[in-house]
Each structure stands twice: as structure tokens, then as C-alpha cells.
C-alpha positions, 0 to 999 in steps of 0.5 A: 500500500505504501508503494502505491500511495507514493506512486500516485502522489508522485504522478499526481493521480491522488491530487486529481482524484475527485471521486468519493473519498469514502470509497477510496480505501476500497479502491486502493486496497483492490489495486494493491491486491491485483498488483500482488496477483490476488485477482479474485480478492482484488475483484471483490474489493473493487466490487465494494466501490459503489460509485465508478466515475472518471476519477475511479476509472482513471486511477485504476487504469493508471496503476494496473496494466491493461492485461492484468485488468482483463485477467481480473475481469475474466477471473471474476466473471468466469471463476466466481461462485454465484453472482460475480462482482461484474453484475454490480457497479464495478461491472457496469464500468468494466467496458470503460476500464478495459476499452478495446480489450473488453471483447476478450473477456468471454473467450479469455481462458480459451485463448490466453497464453498465461493468466493468474487464477485462484485454487478452490477447495482449500477448506477440504481434506486438510489441504490448508496444511499444504500451503504453509510450505509454499512460497511465491514462484514455486512450481505446482502441477496441474493434472487433468482428471478425465476419469473423475466421476464428478467432473471429467474436465476437473483439473487438480492442483498439486504441490511440487511434493505431490500434496493435494492443494485443490482444483481450478474453478470449474468454468476455467478448467472446462475452457482449458481441457479442450486446449489440452486435448489439442496438445497444449500442456500446462505449467503453473507456479505460486503467485501469492498466498493471502493470510487467514483473514481472506476467504479460503478460496481466495488465499492461494493464487497461481500463475498458469501458462499454456504451452503448445510445446511440451518440451519447452514447458518441461524445461521451464518447469525444471528451471523454476524448480531449481530456482525455488529449491533451498540451497544446501 
């Protein structure tokens, strides 16, 4: 938060802000979460901003890269449980926020070469115990489960030690499986882990890459594993 405030003070964004000051803490907190890589939690916080005018939209666009904002909207729209924040005041502003990129929201997970998403189901089967040993940048495995009796398009998330961490959100997994069937390979690493004060299904966030070349994927994973392993 300190870095963000220093940034908007330096570039004049805070001085130029003419929106509702009571909503500013929610907006700034949402921006911080998004910049950390916690897109679901960030979308929820941005959804708490009840008024979206020129000042709010400008501040968000000036502090978060457009491609990240596209990912945030896609995560919220396709990955929410129940009604997404895209149906509230923030949703009405997404078109203005994204500009020409708004057309990519609907098919985002069918096309994106990389994205950040959350891991769901952490609250079951003692999976929360497995996140204590995770660190940002650490590789995790994504395993499609075609024989899963509940969902043949489920994608499980495993730690580098094989511990069960949960699953990708159903709608997102269902967009990825057709890509896997066409020969794509997935790799992932930990983006950010949020504290206990956040919803359990928003705490573990991972960066996913979709590879058309499996050999390149394996080399990248091996390198990331080497970089995150503790030195002797």
C-alpha cells in the first residue's frame, strides 16, 4: 500500500482524484491486491466501490496494466461462485476500464497464453496444511482428471511434493481441457498466498501458462524448480 500511495502522489493521480473519498480505501486496497496477483480478492474489493466515475476509472487504469485488468475481469466473471462482482457497479464500468480489450473477456481462458487464477477447495481434506510450505514462484502441477466421476474436465492442483492443494474453478478448467486435448500442456507456479483473514478460496493464487510445446514447458518447469529449491 505504501508503494502505491507514493506512486500516485508522485504522478499526481491522488491530487486529481475527485471521486468519493469514502470509497477510496476500497479502491486502493483492490489495486494493491491485483498488483500482488490476488485477482479474485482484488475483484471483490473493487466490487465494494459503489460509485465508478472518471476519477475511479482513471486511477485504476493508471496503476494496473491493461492485461492484468482483463485477467481480473475474466477471473471474476468466469471463476466466481454465484453472482460475480461484474453484475454490480464495478461491472457496469468494466467496458470503460478495459476499452478495446473488453471483447476478450468471454473467450479469455480459451485463448490466453498465461493468466493468474485462484485454487478452490482449500477448506477440504486438510489441504490448508499444504500451503504453509509454499512460497511465491514455486512450481505446482496441474493434472487433468478425465476419469473423475464428478467432473471429467476437473483439473487438480498439486504441490511440487505431490500434496493435494485443490482444483481450478470449474468454468476455467472446462475452457482449458479442450486446449489440452489439442496438445497444449500446462505449467503453473505460486503467485501469492493471502493470510487467514481472506476467504479460503481466495488465499492461494497461481500463475498458469499454456504451452503448445511440451518440451519447452518441461524445461521451464525444471528451471523454476531449481530456482525455488533451498540451497544446501
